[in-house]
Every structure is written in structure tokens, then in C-alpha cells.
N, C-alpha and C positions, 0 to 999 in steps of 0.2 A: 572517346573524346567527349569531355564535358560540353554540355548544351550552352549556346550563348545567345542571347536575345538579339534580333536583328536589328541593325541600326537604322534609324528612321526619323520621321518628323514628329515632334512631340509637341503639346500646346504650350504656350507661354506660361510664365510663373502665375499661379492660382493663390488665392487667399488662404491664410492658413486654417486649419480645421476648427471648427467651431467648438465649443465647451459641450453643445449638445451631441455633436459628433465623437467627441471624444468619450463622452459619458456612455453613449451607444456601443463604441467598439470595446471598451475596457470592462463593461459591467460584468461579462461571464468569467474574467480572469481575475479581477481585482482581489477576490479572496483566496487566491492561490497562495502556497508557501512561498515566501521571498527567494528561496533558493531556486524555485521552479519558474516562478513570474520572472526573474532577472534572464534566465535561458531563453524564455519565450520572446521576450521584447528583443533582444539581440539577435536571435535567429530570423525574427520576421523580417530584418532589413536584407536577407538573401533568400528571396522568394524561389528562384530556380533550384538552389540547393536544398530547399525543403521539399520540392517535387522529388527530386532525384533521390534523396534518402528515403522517402515514402516507398518509392516504387522498388529500390534496393532491399530494403526491409521487408516488403511484402513478397519478395522470393523466397526469403527464408524468415518465417515468422516466429519460428520456435528458438531464435537466438537469444541468448540472455546471459548475464555476467560476463565472466572473463573471456568466453568464447566470442561474444560481441565486441568486448574492448580490443581484442586482438585483431579481429578483421576490421574495425574502424581505423586502426592505425594506418591500414593502407589506402584509406579514402582521404581525398584531398578537400574536405569541406572545413567550416568554421567549427572550431570547439563548440559553439553553443549548439549548432545543428547537430553535431555528433552526439551531444549530451540528450537531446531529446529523443535520440534513437532509444533510449532507455525507456521512454513513456511513448509507445506505438500508438495508442488510441489518441494523444493528443497531437503526434506527428500526422496521423491520418487526417483530423479534422482540420488542421492548418494547411494541409495540401489539398484537400477537398474544397475548401472555403479560401482558394487562394487570393481572390480579390480582397476579402477582410484582412487576410494576413500581411498582404502588401500595404493595405491602408494603415494598419497598425505599425508597421515597420517606417514607413515615411512619416507617419505622425511622431515616432520616438526620435527619428533622426533630425526633424526640424523644430520639434517642439518638446525636448525631453523635460523641461521644467514643468509645462502644463501637463504632460502625461503623469509624472510621478505625483503631482498635486491631485490630479483626479482620482488617481489609485487610492490616496489618504481620504479623499472627500467621499467615495464609495464606501470604504472600510468604515468610517466613522458613522454614516448613514445605518449600515447594517449592524455595527454595534449598539447604536441606540435603540434599534428595533428589537434588540435582544436576540437575533438570528446569528451573530457572530461572537463567538466565546471559545474558551479553552475547552477541549475535549480529551478523550483518551487517544485520540490520533494526532491532535496538533494543539500548539500552546500559543495563546494570543496575550501579547504584552503591549500595555500603553505606556508610551514614554512622552509624557507632555502632549504635544499635538501630532505625535506620530504612533501608528499601531503596527506592531511587528508579528508577523505570523511565521512561526517555525515548525517543525515536525517535534511531537512530544517524544519520539525515539529517532536520534540522529540518523539512524541507519535504515529506517523505513519511511518512506515518502507516500502519503495519501493524498491523490487528487480529488478535489471537491466538485461536484455539479450541482447546480442549483436553478430556480427560475429566478432571474433578476427581477421580473415584476412583481414578485412577493418578498424576495429577500430584502430588498432595499425599501420597503414600504411602497407607497402610491409613487408610481413614477413621475416626476416632474417635467418630463419632455415628452408629452405625447405625440408630438410629430415625429420623434426619434425614437421607437421601440427597440429595447436592447437587443443585441443578439442573444443566442442561446447555443452553448456547447455543452453537450452531454448524450448519453446513449437515449434517454428517455425523458420526457417532462415529469417534474417533481412538484407535487402540490404544494408543499411548504417544507421550509427548513432546507438543510444540507444533508446530501449524499455523498458518498466516495467511491471512486474505481477500486479496484483490488490494491491493495498495497504493494508498492515496488521496493524490494530489499536490496541494499547495497553492503558490501564488505568493507566499504569506505564512507566517508560523510560526502554526500552528492552536492555539488555546488559550492564547497567550502573555497574554490579558487576565485569566486566571484561575489561581491555582496553590495547591497545598497548603501549608499551614504544619503539617507533621506533628508537631514537637513540642508545639504548641499546639492541635492539632486542629481547626483552622479552615480555611476557605478564604478567600484574598485576593484582591480586586478591584483591578486596576491600571487606572485610567481613562485612563491614557496610550496604551493600546492598545485603541483602540475597534474592534470587529468591524465589518467593512465591511457586513454585513447588518442593522445596528442604527443606524437613524436618531440623527443628534445630538441632536435635541430628546429622545429616550426614553433617552439614556445616562445612566447614574449619574455625578454631580458629582463628588462627592469619593471618594478611594480609600479602602478600608476592607474590613471583613469583608462576605461574602456575607449577604445577609438574603434570606428567603422572600417573594415578594411574593403576599399572599392574592387579588389581583385576578387572578392568572392561574390560580388554583385553581379557578375557574369553579363555585364553590358545592359542590364535593365535599367531604364531611364527613371532619374529622380523625378519627384512631382513637381519641385519648384526649382527655378533658377538659382537662387541662393545656395540651396543644397547641392545642386548640381556643381556650381563654382566650387564650392568647399571641399569636394572630391573628387575634381578634375574633370567634370562633364561639362565643360564651359563653351564648347563648340556651338556657333550658331545653328539652330534647328529650326528653320522656317520652310514655309512651302517652297521657296524659289530655290532655296539650298538643296532640295532633294534630287538625289540622281535619276537618271532616267531609268525606264524598265530593265530590269536584269534579264540577259539571256536572250533578248530579241534583236534582231538586225535592225541597223537603222532603215527607216524608210527612205525611199528613194522618190523625191519629188521633182518634176520638171522645173526648170528655171521659170520665174514669173514673166508672165507676157505684159508688155506695157500697152499696147494697143493692137488693134485688128492689123494693122499693116504688117507687123513681124510674124503673125499667124500664116499671112497669104505667102505663097511661094513667090519667090522673085528670083530674078537671074543670077544674083550671087548666090542663093540657098534654093535651088529648084526643087528640092525634096523636103517635106516636113519633118520635123524632129520625132523620132519614135521613142517609146519606153521598152526596155529590155524585158519583155513578157516572162521570160525563163527565170530570172532573178526574182522577179514579183512572186511567179509560182513557188518557188524554192521557199521564199520568206513565209508567204501562206501556209506551205507543208510543216515548216518548223514550228510556226504559231500552233498549228492544229495538235503536233505531236507534243508541244510543251503544255497545252491546255490539257490534252489527254494524261498527260504524267500527273500534272497538278490534281486533276480530278481523282486519278487512282491515289495518289498520296493522301488526298483529303478524306477519301473513302477508308483507306487503311488506318489513318489518326483517329476516325470516327470510331471504327470497330475497336481500337485498342483502347479509346476512352471508354466505350461501352462495357469492354471487359474489365477495365480496371474499375469502374463504378460498380460492377456486380461483384468483384471481388472485396471491394471496400464494404458494399453492404453485406456481404457474407460474414466479413470479419466483424462487422459491427453487431449482426444477430448473434454470432459466437460468442462475442464479449458480454452482450447484454444477457445472454443464456448463463455463462459463467458467473457473471454477477448475481444474478437471481438465485443460482444454485448455492453459491457462497454464502448470500444473505440467508438462505433457508438453513444452510448447515450451521451457521453461527447461532441462529434462533433455536435449532434443535439442540445444540450444544448448552446455550444457556437454559432451556426450559429441562434438560437432564441434570443439568447442575442444580438447579432450584428444587427440582423433585427429591434428589439425593439428600440435599440439605433438609427438606421438608421431612425425608423419611428418617434422618438421623435424630432430628429434632422428637419426632413422635417416639422413636424407639428410647431416647433418653428419658422421654416424660414416663413411659409405660415402665421402663427399669427403676426410676425413682419411687414411682406409685406402689410398683411390687414390693421394694425394699421396704417403704413405709407400712405396709399391710403386714409382711411378715414379721415386723420386729416385735409388735405386742404379742404375737404368737409365739415366738421364741421366749420371750419373756415369762409368759405363763407356762409354758412346757417345761422350764427349767425347776425341777423342787427344790425347796429350800434346804439346805445343808446344814446340819447341826454339828457342832463338833464331838469328836469320839470321846467316850468317857470310859474309863478303865472300870470294869466290875470288881467288886470287893471280894475278898476270898470267902469262902463258905465258914460258917461257924463251926467251932469245935465240937467234934461228936456225930456231925453230920456226914452223909456218905461222901466218900472222897470221889471228885470227878476229876478226870485227866483234863478236861477242857478249863476247869477253874485253875489249873495249876500250870496253864500254858507259858507263864513268865517265871516258872522257877528254873527253867533249863535243866541243867545237869542235876539237879536235887532230884528229879522224878526217878521212880524207879520202875523197872520193867516187871513184867509178870514173872518171869524166871527168877528174878531175884527174890521176889516175896514167896515163891515157892521154898526156895533153898533155906530162906531164914525162919521160915514155919517149920521145918524139918529139923533144923539145928535147936531150936528152942523146945521141942519135944511136943510140939502140938498145944503147948499152953497158950499162946497166943491166938491159936485157933479156937481152944475151948472157951477162952474168954470172950470170944464174941459169938461163939455158937449158940444157937437157941435152944429152948428147951427140949424141943424133939431131938436135938442131935446129941443131948446128954443120956436120954433113954436109950438111943440105939448103940451109945459106947458102952452102957452098962451091959446090955444083954450082951455084947461081945466079950465082955470079962467073964460073965456068968459062964459063958460058954467054954471059955479057955479052962476054967477051974474044975468043971465036970469032967472035962478030958483028963 
């Protein structure tokens, strides 16, 4: 059964929040992307559902994406509260600081124009200090007197955290130091929680109309975690739903009357104690004569002690139950606080590891780029050094010249007649021609010694 705030007395109408108080409560979230800031302002008007959603998500901290949306369909929470379930760190901070969250929601309900003006004033101060600007995670656009902050990638939202005392310059309200929402103090600048990825554009069903100081609902973009039958039928301005308020009293009478809590809440109108029997008192005695026995009333009036004893026993039992219930709630709160601190430490550790990983990847890429540049310079130097050596090592080529044929009467060389082709004769042909000529050709070219040997052969044949 959903939790309900107990009906009771509330103080009379109070003064509106001052500019100092608005700056104090809006400083830690004014630089959030518009899509996330709108969800926070709407959800802050339902503090009990914020607590319920945080505890529900704490029992299943690994839920993400489509699985989370499918289970959120079964929950009867406002769409803005369901949207913050995708940001468990922010939801946990809002639940842990429920007093600050409730004040933020009350301010947005009663002073919507002043809240939106203060957001723009804080953004202008950060922009003038140079601490707010476009980065790889978000895009900052200045449109006249309005500063709009949107994610650089519509499907990935990074939640910033920062120290308001440094991000906005010297704080101008020293009596109202700003709140701080974040895992750890940041010395200067803006840090980011790990990015939340979406398969769809987050928050496109609700957007700020900054000039008119309103929130506009686009019914064409129904969130996947809201059933069709519970979705708004017509487009228009966002309206607070008192049903999701769960009986939490509004801060001032005008807001209470606006949303149906206009019953008088004064100390005189408070009901009596719940669960206790009515106290039995004897009738008042007017004078001493009535207390004295008379002939008409010879016995004095007595009180039923058994009924008084039963009342005391009942009160003692109820007091014991109250103490035990209070003890159980204290144990539960302590356990919830320990669980939140554990999640916070784990988140801080993951964030630190993520930053270290990104730093290592960036350093590795820089080293790789530096190595490629060095190799390129070395390769160019080597090529420049080898180019003159190649030019010196190649001999100068001269065109080939055809040798002239040997003069007439010189010794015939077969290499000198290489171009004559079929005209060259073989040794067998030369011998055959010599035999046919009778040796004339041979004798014509035979030296003197050869003639003497021939004559000796002829004389020898004659003697025979």
C-alpha cells in the first residue's frame, strides 16, 4: 500500500522564499541539462514518491535500460519520478536530502517564475566567469537573455557536479551558502558523473518555455515507462497532480487552496489522540456540601478502578508498540543510510576508475601518434639519405655503337661477322670448297714453309 502522510496541523501561510534561499537551493542543479533539470523540478513536488522510488531501486541496483522501463510500467508514480530512476545517483541524493528536495518542490509550485529566473541568473554568472561553455559532453547556447544547455549527443546525458562557491565566482549571499550535490568536492571547474545512454531521446516529452516561464508537455512523445491509459491526452502546460502528493501538506495556504487542501488546519481543529480511550472524569463538584454524604445520597460517588486500570494497561501497551516501531524505523534508517553510503563509495570508485581509464586511453593514443610521427620522420630521413647514394651508384650508360667490319686482307673473325647472318660459312663448308679447288686456295694462302713440304712430297712420289 503506498505510503501516505498523516493528516495533522500545519502552520499558517508563510512568506515566499527569498532570492537568497532560491539561490541557495538552485545553485547545485542550475547547470544541469534542461531535459534533466525539468524532471528534477517536477519530481521534487512529490517527496514521498521520491523516497519510495529510491528504496525500490536500491533493491535492484543493476536494473538498466529496457528492463528498468518494463518494471516501471507497474509502478504508480509520476512520470518525472520514473524518469529519475534512470539516474540513481541523483535520485539517491534527493531522497537522502528530502528536506532540501521538498523545499525545492514547494518553491517551484508557488514561485515558478522566480525559480526559472534564478536558474537563468545563475547560468549567466557561470557563463560570465568562463566556467560554463560547450564541451564534448554538452552544448551551451545563448539565445538573447536565455542560456540553454542540451547534451552534445541526444542519446547520452552527462550529469555535472561542481562546487557552487567557485563555479559562480564570489558568492554574493554569505548568509545563505549554497548546497552541494556531488560525490566529492571539486576544487575548480565542472566534473561529470558517468554518462547515461538511452536508445531514445530522454526528456523529449517535456521542455522549458523560458520566455513564458512554463513547462510544456508534448503528448506525441510518451515515455516508454508510462502506460498509454495514464498518459496525458492533450498537449499543454505541465500541471501538478495532487494525487501523487500522497497527503504531504503544502507550504502555504494559497498553494493548498489551489490544489484542494483548503481545509482549516488549526490547533483547535486537531483531532484527539488516536487509539486511546476517553478519560473518565467525575462530574464537577460545586461546593463542599455536595461532597458530604446526605440523607438522599448516603454513599459518596466512586470511580470504576477496573476501567481506569484497563486504560492504563492499554496506554502502556500502545507506548511499548510505539517504542518498538520507532526502534525498528531507526534500524531501517541506519541500514538504508549504510546502503546509500556503500553505493556512494562504489559510485565514487567507478567514477575514479573511469577517469583513470579515459586518461590511460588518451595517453596511449598520444604515445601512438607520437610514435607514428617519429617513424614517419625517420623514414623520410632514410629516403633522403639513400637518394644521393642511388644516384652515385648508377653508372653512366652510353649508347651502344656498332663496330666496323675488319679491313680487307685481315684475319677473318667470326665475331666481326655476327650481323651477316646466313652469309657466314661453317668450317665443314670451308673444307669442302678447299678440296674442290684442288688446294689452290689453300696454297694461295699457305706460307713459305708449307710450299717446301709440298715439294718434298712431290719429289718423293717421283722417285718411287
